[in-house]
Chimera marker file (.cmm) of the C-alpha trace (Angstrom):
<marker_set name="trace">
<marker id="1" x="0.261" y="-0.227" z="-0.104" r="1" g="1" b="0" radius="0.5"/>
<marker id="2" x="2.693" y="2.254" z="0.605" r="1" g="1" b="0" radius="0.5"/>
<marker id="3" x="4.519" y="1.776" z="-2.717" r="1" g="1" b="0" radius="0.5"/>
<marker id="4" x="1.027" y="2.463" z="-4.471" r="1" g="1" b="0" radius="0.5"/>
<marker id="5" x="0.712" y="5.917" z="-2.697" r="1" g="1" b="0" radius="0.5"/>
<marker id="6" x="3.954" y="7.018" z="-3.705" r="1" g="1" b="0" radius="0.5"/>
<marker id="7" x="3.359" y="6.241" z="-7.265" r="1" g="1" b="0" radius="0.5"/>
<marker id="8" x="1.241" y="9.184" z="-8.055" r="1" g="1" b="0" radius="0.5"/>
<marker id="9" x="3.615" y="11.580" z="-6.366" r="1" g="1" b="0" radius="0.5"/>
<marker id="10" x="6.553" y="9.966" z="-7.978" r="1" g="1" b="0" radius="0.5"/>
<marker id="11" x="4.729" y="10.166" z="-11.536" r="1" g="1" b="0" radius="0.5"/>
<marker id="12" x="3.864" y="13.844" z="-10.955" r="1" g="1" b="0" radius="0.5"/>
<marker id="13" x="7.467" y="15.064" z="-10.005" r="1" g="1" b="0" radius="0.5"/>
<marker id="14" x="8.751" y="13.022" z="-13.157" r="1" g="1" b="0" radius="0.5"/>
<marker id="15" x="6.262" y="14.605" z="-15.377" r="1" g="1" b="0" radius="0.5"/>
<marker id="16" x="6.826" y="18.237" z="-13.749" r="1" g="1" b="0" radius="0.5"/>
<marker id="17" x="10.756" y="17.469" z="-14.220" r="1" g="1" b="0" radius="0.5"/>
<marker id="18" x="10.424" y="16.425" z="-18.032" r="1" g="1" b="0" radius="0.5"/>
<marker id="19" x="8.187" y="19.495" z="-18.664" r="1" g="1" b="0" radius="0.5"/>
<marker id="20" x="10.717" y="21.680" z="-16.817" r="1" g="1" b="0" radius="0.5"/>
<marker id="21" x="13.645" y="20.214" z="-19.058" r="1" g="1" b="0" radius="0.5"/>
<marker id="22" x="11.649" y="20.869" z="-22.197" r="1" g="1" b="0" radius="0.5"/>
<marker id="23" x="11.119" y="24.314" z="-21.385" r="1" g="1" b="0" radius="0.5"/>
<marker id="24" x="14.896" y="24.831" z="-20.698" r="1" g="1" b="0" radius="0.5"/>
<marker id="25" x="16.072" y="23.022" z="-23.759" r="1" g="1" b="0" radius="0.5"/>
<marker id="26" x="13.366" y="23.443" z="-26.317" r="1" g="1" b="0" radius="0.5"/>
<marker id="27" x="13.689" y="21.089" z="-29.518" r="1" g="1" b="0" radius="0.5"/>
<marker id="28" x="16.076" y="22.510" z="-31.906" r="1" g="1" b="0" radius="0.5"/>
<marker id="29" x="15.025" y="24.228" z="-34.970" r="1" g="1" b="0" radius="0.5"/>
<marker id="30" x="15.966" y="22.762" z="-38.112" r="1" g="1" b="0" radius="0.5"/>
<marker id="31" x="18.376" y="26.020" z="-38.768" r="1" g="1" b="0" radius="0.5"/>
<marker id="32" x="20.228" y="25.396" z="-35.523" r="1" g="1" b="0" radius="0.5"/>
<marker id="33" x="20.623" y="21.603" z="-35.556" r="1" g="1" b="0" radius="0.5"/>
<marker id="34" x="19.668" y="20.241" z="-39.366" r="1" g="1" b="0" radius="0.5"/>
<marker id="35" x="19.267" y="16.680" z="-39.460" r="1" g="1" b="0" radius="0.5"/>
<marker id="36" x="18.738" y="14.240" z="-42.567" r="1" g="1" b="0" radius="0.5"/>
<marker id="37" x="14.879" y="14.813" z="-42.368" r="1" g="1" b="0" radius="0.5"/>
<marker id="38" x="15.101" y="18.713" z="-42.305" r="1" g="1" b="0" radius="0.5"/>
<marker id="39" x="15.483" y="19.236" z="-45.773" r="1" g="1" b="0" radius="0.5"/>
<marker id="40" x="14.382" y="21.287" z="-48.676" r="1" g="1" b="0" radius="0.5"/>
<marker id="41" x="14.259" y="21.093" z="-52.620" r="1" g="1" b="0" radius="0.5"/>
<marker id="42" x="17.306" y="22.573" z="-53.871" r="1" g="1" b="0" radius="0.5"/>
<marker id="43" x="15.588" y="22.793" z="-57.446" r="1" g="1" b="0" radius="0.5"/>
<marker id="44" x="12.819" y="24.551" z="-56.064" r="1" g="1" b="0" radius="0.5"/>
<marker id="45" x="15.057" y="27.181" z="-54.337" r="1" g="1" b="0" radius="0.5"/>
<marker id="46" x="16.660" y="27.753" z="-57.868" r="1" g="1" b="0" radius="0.5"/>
<marker id="47" x="13.445" y="28.386" z="-59.540" r="1" g="1" b="0" radius="0.5"/>
<marker id="48" x="12.594" y="30.832" z="-56.829" r="1" g="1" b="0" radius="0.5"/>
<marker id="49" x="15.790" y="32.659" z="-57.249" r="1" g="1" b="0" radius="0.5"/>
<marker id="50" x="15.984" y="32.463" z="-60.900" r="1" g="1" b="0" radius="0.5"/>
<marker id="51" x="12.828" y="34.438" z="-61.117" r="1" g="1" b="0" radius="0.5"/>
<marker id="52" x="14.425" y="37.306" z="-58.955" r="1" g="1" b="0" radius="0.5"/>
<marker id="53" x="17.596" y="37.610" z="-60.929" r="1" g="1" b="0" radius="0.5"/>
<marker id="54" x="17.944" y="41.632" z="-62.245" r="1" g="1" b="0" radius="0.5"/>
<marker id="55" x="15.631" y="42.886" z="-59.277" r="1" g="1" b="0" radius="0.5"/>
<marker id="56" x="17.009" y="45.977" z="-58.264" r="1" g="1" b="0" radius="0.5"/>
<marker id="57" x="18.874" y="46.756" z="-54.859" r="1" g="1" b="0" radius="0.5"/>
<marker id="58" x="16.895" y="48.637" z="-52.128" r="1" g="1" b="0" radius="0.5"/>
<marker id="59" x="18.187" y="49.107" z="-48.771" r="1" g="1" b="0" radius="0.5"/>
<marker id="60" x="15.931" y="47.239" z="-46.441" r="1" g="1" b="0" radius="0.5"/>
<marker id="61" x="13.898" y="45.713" z="-49.249" r="1" g="1" b="0" radius="0.5"/>
<marker id="62" x="12.198" y="42.420" z="-48.883" r="1" g="1" b="0" radius="0.5"/>
<marker id="63" x="10.208" y="41.847" z="-51.842" r="1" g="1" b="0" radius="0.5"/>
<marker id="64" x="10.074" y="41.949" z="-55.670" r="1" g="1" b="0" radius="0.5"/>
<marker id="65" x="11.068" y="45.659" z="-56.904" r="1" g="1" b="0" radius="0.5"/>
<marker id="66" x="14.022" y="45.759" z="-54.441" r="1" g="1" b="0" radius="0.5"/>
<marker id="67" x="15.853" y="43.664" z="-52.115" r="1" g="1" b="0" radius="0.5"/>
<marker id="68" x="18.993" y="44.037" z="-50.064" r="1" g="1" b="0" radius="0.5"/>
<marker id="69" x="21.072" y="40.989" z="-49.365" r="1" g="1" b="0" radius="0.5"/>
<marker id="70" x="19.213" y="39.633" z="-46.168" r="1" g="1" b="0" radius="0.5"/>
<marker id="71" x="15.710" y="40.789" z="-47.636" r="1" g="1" b="0" radius="0.5"/>
<marker id="72" x="16.580" y="38.542" z="-51.041" r="1" g="1" b="0" radius="0.5"/>
<marker id="73" x="17.279" y="35.353" z="-48.662" r="1" g="1" b="0" radius="0.5"/>
<marker id="74" x="14.550" y="35.999" z="-46.428" r="1" g="1" b="0" radius="0.5"/>
<marker id="75" x="12.006" y="36.419" z="-49.345" r="1" g="1" b="0" radius="0.5"/>
<marker id="76" x="13.402" y="33.556" z="-51.227" r="1" g="1" b="0" radius="0.5"/>
<marker id="77" x="13.173" y="31.199" z="-48.426" r="1" g="1" b="0" radius="0.5"/>
<marker id="78" x="9.892" y="32.301" z="-47.332" r="1" g="1" b="0" radius="0.5"/>
<marker id="79" x="8.401" y="30.861" z="-50.364" r="1" g="1" b="0" radius="0.5"/>
<marker id="80" x="9.366" y="27.694" z="-49.225" r="1" g="1" b="0" radius="0.5"/>
<marker id="81" x="8.200" y="28.212" z="-45.508" r="1" g="1" b="0" radius="0.5"/>
<marker id="82" x="11.518" y="28.503" z="-44.227" r="1" g="1" b="0" radius="0.5"/>
<marker id="83" x="11.989" y="31.447" z="-42.109" r="1" g="1" b="0" radius="0.5"/>
<marker id="84" x="15.470" y="32.937" z="-42.255" r="1" g="1" b="0" radius="0.5"/>
<marker id="85" x="17.076" y="36.078" z="-40.535" r="1" g="1" b="0" radius="0.5"/>
<marker id="86" x="15.829" y="39.227" z="-41.369" r="1" g="1" b="0" radius="0.5"/>
<marker id="87" x="19.198" y="41.013" z="-41.043" r="1" g="1" b="0" radius="0.5"/>
<marker id="88" x="22.283" y="39.693" z="-42.209" r="1" g="1" b="0" radius="0.5"/>
<marker id="89" x="24.392" y="40.116" z="-38.838" r="1" g="1" b="0" radius="0.5"/>
<marker id="90" x="22.088" y="37.427" z="-37.430" r="1" g="1" b="0" radius="0.5"/>
<marker id="91" x="23.368" y="34.761" z="-39.506" r="1" g="1" b="0" radius="0.5"/>
<marker id="92" x="26.301" y="34.807" z="-37.297" r="1" g="1" b="0" radius="0.5"/>
<marker id="93" x="24.445" y="32.549" z="-34.494" r="1" g="1" b="0" radius="0.5"/>
<marker id="94" x="22.465" y="30.538" z="-37.061" r="1" g="1" b="0" radius="0.5"/>
<marker id="95" x="23.309" y="26.868" z="-38.179" r="1" g="1" b="0" radius="0.5"/>
<marker id="96" x="26.892" y="25.294" z="-38.035" r="1" g="1" b="0" radius="0.5"/>
<marker id="97" x="30.134" y="27.296" z="-38.958" r="1" g="1" b="0" radius="0.5"/>
<marker id="98" x="31.605" y="25.845" z="-42.129" r="1" g="1" b="0" radius="0.5"/>
<marker id="99" x="35.286" y="26.074" z="-43.207" r="1" g="1" b="0" radius="0.5"/>
<marker id="100" x="35.930" y="27.852" z="-46.322" r="1" g="1" b="0" radius="0.5"/>
<marker id="101" x="37.301" y="24.683" z="-48.016" r="1" g="1" b="0" radius="0.5"/>
<marker id="102" x="33.918" y="22.617" z="-47.162" r="1" g="1" b="0" radius="0.5"/>
<marker id="103" x="31.408" y="25.294" z="-48.674" r="1" g="1" b="0" radius="0.5"/>
<marker id="104" x="28.486" y="23.401" z="-50.264" r="1" g="1" b="0" radius="0.5"/>
<marker id="105" x="25.743" y="24.493" z="-52.401" r="1" g="1" b="0" radius="0.5"/>
<marker id="106" x="22.952" y="26.070" z="-50.285" r="1" g="1" b="0" radius="0.5"/>
<marker id="107" x="25.627" y="27.315" z="-47.608" r="1" g="1" b="0" radius="0.5"/>
<marker id="108" x="25.493" y="31.210" z="-46.300" r="1" g="1" b="0" radius="0.5"/>
<marker id="109" x="28.229" y="33.345" z="-47.134" r="1" g="1" b="0" radius="0.5"/>
<marker id="110" x="28.887" y="35.874" z="-44.289" r="1" g="1" b="0" radius="0.5"/>
<marker id="111" x="30.921" y="39.428" z="-45.172" r="1" g="1" b="0" radius="0.5"/>
<marker id="112" x="31.788" y="42.189" z="-43.136" r="1" g="1" b="0" radius="0.5"/>
<marker id="113" x="30.068" y="45.340" z="-44.034" r="1" g="1" b="0" radius="0.5"/>
<marker id="114" x="32.120" y="48.321" z="-45.528" r="1" g="1" b="0" radius="0.5"/>
<marker id="115" x="32.654" y="50.011" z="-42.095" r="1" g="1" b="0" radius="0.5"/>
<marker id="116" x="32.632" y="47.498" z="-39.874" r="1" g="1" b="0" radius="0.5"/>
<marker id="117" x="34.130" y="44.211" z="-38.701" r="1" g="1" b="0" radius="0.5"/>
<marker id="118" x="30.851" y="42.732" z="-38.126" r="1" g="1" b="0" radius="0.5"/>
<marker id="119" x="28.573" y="41.006" z="-40.480" r="1" g="1" b="0" radius="0.5"/>
<marker id="120" x="27.041" y="43.621" z="-42.824" r="1" g="1" b="0" radius="0.5"/>
<marker id="121" x="26.591" y="41.117" z="-45.987" r="1" g="1" b="0" radius="0.5"/>
<marker id="122" x="24.866" y="37.507" z="-46.626" r="1" g="1" b="0" radius="0.5"/>
<marker id="123" x="25.046" y="35.951" z="-49.943" r="1" g="1" b="0" radius="0.5"/>
<marker id="124" x="24.060" y="32.010" z="-50.938" r="1" g="1" b="0" radius="0.5"/>
<marker id="125" x="26.249" y="29.574" z="-52.386" r="1" g="1" b="0" radius="0.5"/>
<marker id="126" x="24.526" y="28.697" z="-55.638" r="1" g="1" b="0" radius="0.5"/>
<marker id="127" x="27.657" y="27.362" z="-57.524" r="1" g="1" b="0" radius="0.5"/>
<marker id="128" x="30.998" y="25.741" z="-57.162" r="1" g="1" b="0" radius="0.5"/>
<marker id="129" x="33.523" y="25.552" z="-59.960" r="1" g="1" b="0" radius="0.5"/>
<marker id="130" x="37.113" y="24.955" z="-60.152" r="1" g="1" b="0" radius="0.5"/>
<marker id="131" x="38.411" y="27.567" z="-57.841" r="1" g="1" b="0" radius="0.5"/>
<marker id="132" x="34.925" y="29.709" z="-57.820" r="1" g="1" b="0" radius="0.5"/>
<marker id="133" x="32.428" y="29.911" z="-55.348" r="1" g="1" b="0" radius="0.5"/>
<marker id="134" x="29.077" y="31.604" z="-56.993" r="1" g="1" b="0" radius="0.5"/>
<marker id="135" x="27.351" y="33.681" z="-54.843" r="1" g="1" b="0" radius="0.5"/>
<marker id="136" x="23.515" y="34.627" z="-55.292" r="1" g="1" b="0" radius="0.5"/>
<marker id="137" x="23.003" y="38.185" z="-53.342" r="1" g="1" b="0" radius="0.5"/>
<marker id="138" x="21.859" y="41.465" z="-53.716" r="1" g="1" b="0" radius="0.5"/>
<marker id="139" x="24.510" y="44.113" z="-54.235" r="1" g="1" b="0" radius="0.5"/>
<marker id="140" x="24.492" y="47.764" z="-54.734" r="1" g="1" b="0" radius="0.5"/>
<marker id="141" x="26.440" y="47.498" z="-58.097" r="1" g="1" b="0" radius="0.5"/>
<marker id="142" x="23.825" y="45.218" z="-59.649" r="1" g="1" b="0" radius="0.5"/>
<marker id="143" x="20.814" y="44.250" z="-57.679" r="1" g="1" b="0" radius="0.5"/>
<marker id="144" x="20.226" y="40.231" z="-57.683" r="1" g="1" b="0" radius="0.5"/>
<marker id="145" x="23.016" y="38.951" z="-59.129" r="1" g="1" b="0" radius="0.5"/>
<marker id="146" x="24.924" y="35.682" z="-59.280" r="1" g="1" b="0" radius="0.5"/>
<marker id="147" x="28.806" y="36.173" z="-59.350" r="1" g="1" b="0" radius="0.5"/>
<marker id="148" x="32.048" y="34.428" z="-58.367" r="1" g="1" b="0" radius="0.5"/>
<marker id="149" x="33.364" y="36.303" z="-55.360" r="1" g="1" b="0" radius="0.5"/>
<marker id="150" x="36.578" y="34.289" z="-55.204" r="1" g="1" b="0" radius="0.5"/>
<marker id="151" x="39.429" y="36.490" z="-56.201" r="1" g="1" b="0" radius="0.5"/>
<marker id="152" x="37.745" y="39.899" z="-55.876" r="1" g="1" b="0" radius="0.5"/>
<marker id="153" x="39.499" y="41.803" z="-53.597" r="1" g="1" b="0" radius="0.5"/>
<marker id="154" x="36.206" y="43.675" z="-52.206" r="1" g="1" b="0" radius="0.5"/>
<marker id="155" x="34.852" y="40.165" z="-50.919" r="1" g="1" b="0" radius="0.5"/>
<marker id="156" x="38.093" y="38.513" z="-50.042" r="1" g="1" b="0" radius="0.5"/>
<marker id="157" x="39.127" y="41.348" z="-47.738" r="1" g="1" b="0" radius="0.5"/>
<marker id="158" x="35.611" y="41.435" z="-46.028" r="1" g="1" b="0" radius="0.5"/>
<marker id="159" x="34.775" y="37.338" z="-45.798" r="1" g="1" b="0" radius="0.5"/>
<marker id="160" x="34.098" y="36.326" z="-42.446" r="1" g="1" b="0" radius="0.5"/>
<marker id="161" x="32.980" y="32.641" z="-42.850" r="1" g="1" b="0" radius="0.5"/>
<marker id="162" x="30.091" y="30.486" z="-43.985" r="1" g="1" b="0" radius="0.5"/>
<marker id="163" x="27.292" y="28.892" z="-42.137" r="1" g="1" b="0" radius="0.5"/>
<marker id="164" x="25.162" y="25.856" z="-42.926" r="1" g="1" b="0" radius="0.5"/>
<marker id="165" x="21.410" y="26.355" z="-41.834" r="1" g="1" b="0" radius="0.5"/>
<marker id="166" x="19.537" y="23.803" z="-44.046" r="1" g="1" b="0" radius="0.5"/>
<marker id="167" x="20.425" y="20.704" z="-45.908" r="1" g="1" b="0" radius="0.5"/>
<marker id="168" x="19.001" y="20.319" z="-49.515" r="1" g="1" b="0" radius="0.5"/>
<marker id="169" x="17.725" y="17.346" z="-51.516" r="1" g="1" b="0" radius="0.5"/>
<marker id="170" x="17.985" y="17.340" z="-55.197" r="1" g="1" b="0" radius="0.5"/>
<link id1="1" id2="2" r="1" g="1" b="0" radius="0.2"/>
<link id1="2" id2="3" r="1" g="1" b="0" radius="0.2"/>
<link id1="3" id2="4" r="1" g="1" b="0" radius="0.2"/>
<link id1="4" id2="5" r="1" g="1" b="0" radius="0.2"/>
<link id1="5" id2="6" r="1" g="1" b="0" radius="0.2"/>
<link id1="6" id2="7" r="1" g="1" b="0" radius="0.2"/>
<link id1="7" id2="8" r="1" g="1" b="0" radius="0.2"/>
<link id1="8" id2="9" r="1" g="1" b="0" radius="0.2"/>
<link id1="9" id2="10" r="1" g="1" b="0" radius="0.2"/>
<link id1="10" id2="11" r="1" g="1" b="0" radius="0.2"/>
<link id1="11" id2="12" r="1" g="1" b="0" radius="0.2"/>
<link id1="12" id2="13" r="1" g="1" b="0" radius="0.2"/>
<link id1="13" id2="14" r="1" g="1" b="0" radius="0.2"/>
<link id1="14" id2="15" r="1" g="1" b="0" radius="0.2"/>
<link id1="15" id2="16" r="1" g="1" b="0" radius="0.2"/>
<link id1="16" id2="17" r="1" g="1" b="0" radius="0.2"/>
<link id1="17" id2="18" r="1" g="1" b="0" radius="0.2"/>
<link id1="18" id2="19" r="1" g="1" b="0" radius="0.2"/>
<link id1="19" id2="20" r="1" g="1" b="0" radius="0.2"/>
<link id1="20" id2="21" r="1" g="1" b="0" radius="0.2"/>
<link id1="21" id2="22" r="1" g="1" b="0" radius="0.2"/>
<link id1="22" id2="23" r="1" g="1" b="0" radius="0.2"/>
<link id1="23" id2="24" r="1" g="1" b="0" radius="0.2"/>
<link id1="24" id2="25" r="1" g="1" b="0" radius="0.2"/>
<link id1="25" id2="26" r="1" g="1" b="0" radius="0.2"/>
<link id1="26" id2="27" r="1" g="1" b="0" radius="0.2"/>
<link id1="27" id2="28" r="1" g="1" b="0" radius="0.2"/>
<link id1="28" id2="29" r="1" g="1" b="0" radius="0.2"/>
<link id1="29" id2="30" r="1" g="1" b="0" radius="0.2"/>
<link id1="30" id2="31" r="1" g="1" b="0" radius="0.2"/>
<link id1="31" id2="32" r="1" g="1" b="0" radius="0.2"/>
<link id1="32" id2="33" r="1" g="1" b="0" radius="0.2"/>
<link id1="33" id2="34" r="1" g="1" b="0" radius="0.2"/>
<link id1="34" id2="35" r="1" g="1" b="0" radius="0.2"/>
<link id1="35" id2="36" r="1" g="1" b="0" radius="0.2"/>
<link id1="36" id2="37" r="1" g="1" b="0" radius="0.2"/>
<link id1="37" id2="38" r="1" g="1" b="0" radius="0.2"/>
<link id1="38" id2="39" r="1" g="1" b="0" radius="0.2"/>
<link id1="39" id2="40" r="1" g="1" b="0" radius="0.2"/>
<link id1="40" id2="41" r="1" g="1" b="0" radius="0.2"/>
<link id1="41" id2="42" r="1" g="1" b="0" radius="0.2"/>
<link id1="42" id2="43" r="1" g="1" b="0" radius="0.2"/>
<link id1="43" id2="44" r="1" g="1" b="0" radius="0.2"/>
<link id1="44" id2="45" r="1" g="1" b="0" radius="0.2"/>
<link id1="45" id2="46" r="1" g="1" b="0" radius="0.2"/>
<link id1="46" id2="47" r="1" g="1" b="0" radius="0.2"/>
<link id1="47" id2="48" r="1" g="1" b="0" radius="0.2"/>
<link id1="48" id2="49" r="1" g="1" b="0" radius="0.2"/>
<link id1="49" id2="50" r="1" g="1" b="0" radius="0.2"/>
<link id1="50" id2="51" r="1" g="1" b="0" radius="0.2"/>
<link id1="51" id2="52" r="1" g="1" b="0" radius="0.2"/>
<link id1="52" id2="53" r="1" g="1" b="0" radius="0.2"/>
<link id1="53" id2="54" r="1" g="1" b="0" radius="0.2"/>
<link id1="54" id2="55" r="1" g="1" b="0" radius="0.2"/>
<link id1="55" id2="56" r="1" g="1" b="0" radius="0.2"/>
<link id1="56" id2="57" r="1" g="1" b="0" radius="0.2"/>
<link id1="57" id2="58" r="1" g="1" b="0" radius="0.2"/>
<link id1="58" id2="59" r="1" g="1" b="0" radius="0.2"/>
<link id1="59" id2="60" r="1" g="1" b="0" radius="0.2"/>
<link id1="60" id2="61" r="1" g="1" b="0" radius="0.2"/>
<link id1="61" id2="62" r="1" g="1" b="0" radius="0.2"/>
<link id1="62" id2="63" r="1" g="1" b="0" radius="0.2"/>
<link id1="63" id2="64" r="1" g="1" b="0" radius="0.2"/>
<link id1="64" id2="65" r="1" g="1" b="0" radius="0.2"/>
<link id1="65" id2="66" r="1" g="1" b="0" radius="0.2"/>
<link id1="66" id2="67" r="1" g="1" b="0" radius="0.2"/>
<link id1="67" id2="68" r="1" g="1" b="0" radius="0.2"/>
<link id1="68" id2="69" r="1" g="1" b="0" radius="0.2"/>
<link id1="69" id2="70" r="1" g="1" b="0" radius="0.2"/>
<link id1="70" id2="71" r="1" g="1" b="0" radius="0.2"/>
<link id1="71" id2="72" r="1" g="1" b="0" radius="0.2"/>
<link id1="72" id2="73" r="1" g="1" b="0" radius="0.2"/>
<link id1="73" id2="74" r="1" g="1" b="0" radius="0.2"/>
<link id1="74" id2="75" r="1" g="1" b="0" radius="0.2"/>
<link id1="75" id2="76" r="1" g="1" b="0" radius="0.2"/>
<link id1="76" id2="77" r="1" g="1" b="0" radius="0.2"/>
<link id1="77" id2="78" r="1" g="1" b="0" radius="0.2"/>
<link id1="78" id2="79" r="1" g="1" b="0" radius="0.2"/>
<link id1="79" id2="80" r="1" g="1" b="0" radius="0.2"/>
<link id1="80" id2="81" r="1" g="1" b="0" radius="0.2"/>
<link id1="81" id2="82" r="1" g="1" b="0" radius="0.2"/>
<link id1="82" id2="83" r="1" g="1" b="0" radius="0.2"/>
<link id1="83" id2="84" r="1" g="1" b="0" radius="0.2"/>
<link id1="84" id2="85" r="1" g="1" b="0" radius="0.2"/>
<link id1="85" id2="86" r="1" g="1" b="0" radius="0.2"/>
<link id1="86" id2="87" r="1" g="1" b="0" radius="0.2"/>
<link id1="87" id2="88" r="1" g="1" b="0" radius="0.2"/>
<link id1="88" id2="89" r="1" g="1" b="0" radius="0.2"/>
<link id1="89" id2="90" r="1" g="1" b="0" radius="0.2"/>
<link id1="90" id2="91" r="1" g="1" b="0" radius="0.2"/>
<link id1="91" id2="92" r="1" g="1" b="0" radius="0.2"/>
<link id1="92" id2="93" r="1" g="1" b="0" radius="0.2"/>
<link id1="93" id2="94" r="1" g="1" b="0" radius="0.2"/>
<link id1="94" id2="95" r="1" g="1" b="0" radius="0.2"/>
<link id1="95" id2="96" r="1" g="1" b="0" radius="0.2"/>
<link id1="96" id2="97" r="1" g="1" b="0" radius="0.2"/>
<link id1="97" id2="98" r="1" g="1" b="0" radius="0.2"/>
<link id1="98" id2="99" r="1" g="1" b="0" radius="0.2"/>
<link id1="99" id2="100" r="1" g="1" b="0" radius="0.2"/>
<link id1="100" id2="101" r="1" g="1" b="0" radius="0.2"/>
<link id1="101" id2="102" r="1" g="1" b="0" radius="0.2"/>
<link id1="102" id2="103" r="1" g="1" b="0" radius="0.2"/>
<link id1="103" id2="104" r="1" g="1" b="0" radius="0.2"/>
<link id1="104" id2="105" r="1" g="1" b="0" radius="0.2"/>
<link id1="105" id2="106" r="1" g="1" b="0" radius="0.2"/>
<link id1="106" id2="107" r="1" g="1" b="0" radius="0.2"/>
<link id1="107" id2="108" r="1" g="1" b="0" radius="0.2"/>
<link id1="108" id2="109" r="1" g="1" b="0" radius="0.2"/>
<link id1="109" id2="110" r="1" g="1" b="0" radius="0.2"/>
<link id1="110" id2="111" r="1" g="1" b="0" radius="0.2"/>
<link id1="111" id2="112" r="1" g="1" b="0" radius="0.2"/>
<link id1="112" id2="113" r="1" g="1" b="0" radius="0.2"/>
<link id1="113" id2="114" r="1" g="1" b="0" radius="0.2"/>
<link id1="114" id2="115" r="1" g="1" b="0" radius="0.2"/>
<link id1="115" id2="116" r="1" g="1" b="0" radius="0.2"/>
<link id1="116" id2="117" r="1" g="1" b="0" radius="0.2"/>
<link id1="117" id2="118" r="1" g="1" b="0" radius="0.2"/>
<link id1="118" id2="119" r="1" g="1" b="0" radius="0.2"/>
<link id1="119" id2="120" r="1" g="1" b="0" radius="0.2"/>
<link id1="120" id2="121" r="1" g="1" b="0" radius="0.2"/>
<link id1="121" id2="122" r="1" g="1" b="0" radius="0.2"/>
<link id1="122" id2="123" r="1" g="1" b="0" radius="0.2"/>
<link id1="123" id2="124" r="1" g="1" b="0" radius="0.2"/>
<link id1="124" id2="125" r="1" g="1" b="0" radius="0.2"/>
<link id1="125" id2="126" r="1" g="1" b="0" radius="0.2"/>
<link id1="126" id2="127" r="1" g="1" b="0" radius="0.2"/>
<link id1="127" id2="128" r="1" g="1" b="0" radius="0.2"/>
<link id1="128" id2="129" r="1" g="1" b="0" radius="0.2"/>
<link id1="129" id2="130" r="1" g="1" b="0" radius="0.2"/>
<link id1="130" id2="131" r="1" g="1" b="0" radius="0.2"/>
<link id1="131" id2="132" r="1" g="1" b="0" radius="0.2"/>
<link id1="132" id2="133" r="1" g="1" b="0" radius="0.2"/>
<link id1="133" id2="134" r="1" g="1" b="0" radius="0.2"/>
<link id1="134" id2="135" r="1" g="1" b="0" radius="0.2"/>
<link id1="135" id2="136" r="1" g="1" b="0" radius="0.2"/>
<link id1="136" id2="137" r="1" g="1" b="0" radius="0.2"/>
<link id1="137" id2="138" r="1" g="1" b="0" radius="0.2"/>
<link id1="138" id2="139" r="1" g="1" b="0" radius="0.2"/>
<link id1="139" id2="140" r="1" g="1" b="0" radius="0.2"/>
<link id1="140" id2="141" r="1" g="1" b="0" radius="0.2"/>
<link id1="141" id2="142" r="1" g="1" b="0" radius="0.2"/>
<link id1="142" id2="143" r="1" g="1" b="0" radius="0.2"/>
<link id1="143" id2="144" r="1" g="1" b="0" radius="0.2"/>
<link id1="144" id2="145" r="1" g="1" b="0" radius="0.2"/>
<link id1="145" id2="146" r="1" g="1" b="0" radius="0.2"/>
<link id1="146" id2="147" r="1" g="1" b="0" radius="0.2"/>
<link id1="147" id2="148" r="1" g="1" b="0" radius="0.2"/>
<link id1="148" id2="149" r="1" g="1" b="0" radius="0.2"/>
<link id1="149" id2="150" r="1" g="1" b="0" radius="0.2"/>
<link id1="150" id2="151" r="1" g="1" b="0" radius="0.2"/>
<link id1="151" id2="152" r="1" g="1" b="0" radius="0.2"/>
<link id1="152" id2="153" r="1" g="1" b="0" radius="0.2"/>
<link id1="153" id2="154" r="1" g="1" b="0" radius="0.2"/>
<link id1="154" id2="155" r="1" g="1" b="0" radius="0.2"/>
<link id1="155" id2="156" r="1" g="1" b="0" radius="0.2"/>
<link id1="156" id2="157" r="1" g="1" b="0" radius="0.2"/>
<link id1="157" id2="158" r="1" g="1" b="0" radius="0.2"/>
<link id1="158" id2="159" r="1" g="1" b="0" radius="0.2"/>
<link id1="159" id2="160" r="1" g="1" b="0" radius="0.2"/>
<link id1="160" id2="161" r="1" g="1" b="0" radius="0.2"/>
<link id1="161" id2="162" r="1" g="1" b="0" radius="0.2"/>
<link id1="162" id2="163" r="1" g="1" b="0" radius="0.2"/>
<link id1="163" id2="164" r="1" g="1" b="0" radius="0.2"/>
<link id1="164" id2="165" r="1" g="1" b="0" radius="0.2"/>
<link id1="165" id2="166" r="1" g="1" b="0" radius="0.2"/>
<link id1="166" id2="167" r="1" g="1" b="0" radius="0.2"/>
<link id1="167" id2="168" r="1" g="1" b="0" radius="0.2"/>
<link id1="168" id2="169" r="1" g="1" b="0" radius="0.2"/>
<link id1="169" id2="170" r="1" g="1" b="0" radius="0.2"/>
</marker_set>
C-alpha cells in the first residue's frame, strides 16, 4: 500500500521534471541543428531565386521591386516556408560554422560591412566551379546577381565565414 501511494507523487515529479527540462532545452529548430529529415528541395529554391535575378537593390528591401542582401534570402526561403533571419548580422549565430574549403551549395556566405568588422552582407552559395564560389546576393552594384566572389579584393578582404542552416535534396 505504501508503494502504490508513492506512485502518484513520483509520477507527478517525473512529469514536472520532464516539462521543466523541455522548457529549458526546447527542441532545436532545423536551422540550428539540421538533420537528414530537415530538408528542402534545392531545385525549388533555384526556381525561386532564378525568377528574382535582375531585381534592383534597395536598402531594407524584402520583396520583388527591391531587395537588400538579407531581404533576398528572407523572401526566397519564405516561399518554401522556411523563416530565415531578416538581417545579415543575425546569421552569425544560426546553423553551424563551415570552413571555406568545405562550402557546399546552399551554404550562407558572410561578409563584413564597408565600415565594420561585424557581418554586414550575406549571400547564398549557388555554384562551385574550379576555384570559384558562385554567390547569389543583392548588391548595390547590380541588384540581384550571381557572381564569383573568390579573387575579388572587395569580398576577399571582407569574408568572415560560411554557415550551414539547411540541408537540401535534389
